[in-house]
N, C-alpha and C positions, 0 to 999 in steps of 0.2 A: 740256322737260317733256312736250311732246306725244309725243315718241318713247318716253319712259318709260311713260306711261299708255296708249299704243297697243300696248305690249308688244314694241317693237322693240329695246329695250335689255335685255341679259341678262348683263352681265359679273359680276353677283352672283347668278346663277342657282343656284350651289351653296349659297347661303344661302336664297334664295327657295323652292326646292323643298321642303326640310324644314319650312319655316314653313307652306306650303300643306298639306303632308301632316298636320302637327299640327292645323291648323285644319279639316281635312276638306274642303278646297276646291281649286280650280284656276282658272287664268285663263280656261279655257274655260267654266266654270260662271257664267254671268252671272245677275244678279238683276233682278227687277222693281223699280220704285221703292219699293214697299211692303216688300219683303224687304231692300232696301238700307237704307232708313230704319230698319227693325227691327234690323238688324245694328248700325247706328250707335248706336241707343238702348241696346241690350244691352251693347255695348262700353263706352259711356260710363257706364252704370249700374254695371257691374262695376268700372270704374276709380274711380268715386266711393266705392264700398263698400270697396275695398282701401285707398284713401288714408285714408278715415275710420278704418278699423280700425288702420292703422299709427299714426295720431296718438293714438287712444284707448288703445293698448297700449304706447306708447313707453317707459313706465316699466319694463316687463318685457323690453324688447328690447335687443339689444347696441348698441354705438356711442352710448352715452349717458353720457359721462364726467361730466357735470354732475349726473347722477341726477335728471333732470327727470321729473316725474310725467306722468300722462295729460293730454292737452289736453281742455278741457271739451267736452261733447257739442255744444253750439251752435257753438263756435268750430271744432271739428273738422269739423262738417257744412258750415259756411260756407266754410271753407278748401278742403275737398275739392271742393265744387261749383264754387267759384271757379277753382281751378286746372285742373279737368277741362274747364271751358268756356272756358279761356284768357283769363279776365278778370283772374286773378292778384291779386285784391283781398286785401290783407294787413291784418289787424286784430290784430297781435301783434308782439312784439319777438322776432325770429328766434332769436337765440342763447339767450335766456332762456325761450323757450317750446317750441321744437322741438329735438329731439335731432339729432345728425348723421345718424342713420339716417332719421329722418322727413324731414329736408331733402333727403337724397340720393335715397332710394327712393320717396318720395311726391311731394314738390313738384317737384324737378328733373325726374324722369321725366315727371310730368304736363305740365310746361312744354314738354317735347320732344314728347311723344305728342299733346298737344292740337292742336299745329300740323298734324300729319298728319290728325287728325280734322276739321280745318277744310278742308284741301286736298281730301280725298276727296269730300265732297259738292259742292264747287265743280267738280271734274272731272266728277262725275255730272251736274251741271246742264248743263255744256257738251255732254256726250254726249246728254242729253235733247233739247237744241235741235237738234243736228246729226243725230240719228236720230229724226226726228219719227214715223216709221211703225214703229219698233221697240218691242217690249214690254220690252226690257231696257236698263239704263243702266250696265252693268259689274258689278263685284263689290266690295263694300265692303272685304272682307278683303284682296283683291289690291291695291286702291288704297291702303289704309293701309300695307301692307307695302312697296309701291313708293315711296310718299312718304317713308317712314322710310329705306329703304336707298339710294335713288338721288337723293333731293333733300336731305333733312335731314342725314344722316350725312356726305356729302361736304362740305356747307357747314360743318358743325361742325368737321370735320377740318381743312379749309383755314383757317378762322377761328382755330382753335387754333394752327396752325403760324405764322400771321401774327402773332398776339398774342405768342407765345413769341419770335419773331424780334425784334419791336419791343421787348420787355422786355429782351432781351439787349443791345440797342444804345442803351439809355438811359444818359445820363451818371450 
């Protein structure tokens, strides 16, 4: 992980570079702790709103074969905040409340991305301790991108292969 966040690992650079371009940043553009924290809050706020909107409009969206209506405002808000903050508190019956699209595009994505949002400030904290005289602690957008590409996706891929292999060998 140290090599990933120090920028010495680049085997997925062909994916990283377009992401940084779309975000208008680069690994060389480090942020102060205030800008880093602001980016984290903006990212999480947008994630909450998108998750909330998906659940509130699921009745009009595809992948809803049960024709489930919109999730109530309070439950949508609670679930969106809970999954964005990686507490994943569930106060509903999954298949009778959430459409397939809501479960896939809102909840599952948040479960995955929220881990990267937790890793990024942990890395920034370590940088802050190790760079006592520096005014910067890295770049939130770079850290979250690297956490997703180099840490989470490989773990998910290997875990998927392992689970698949185990399922095939069960009697």
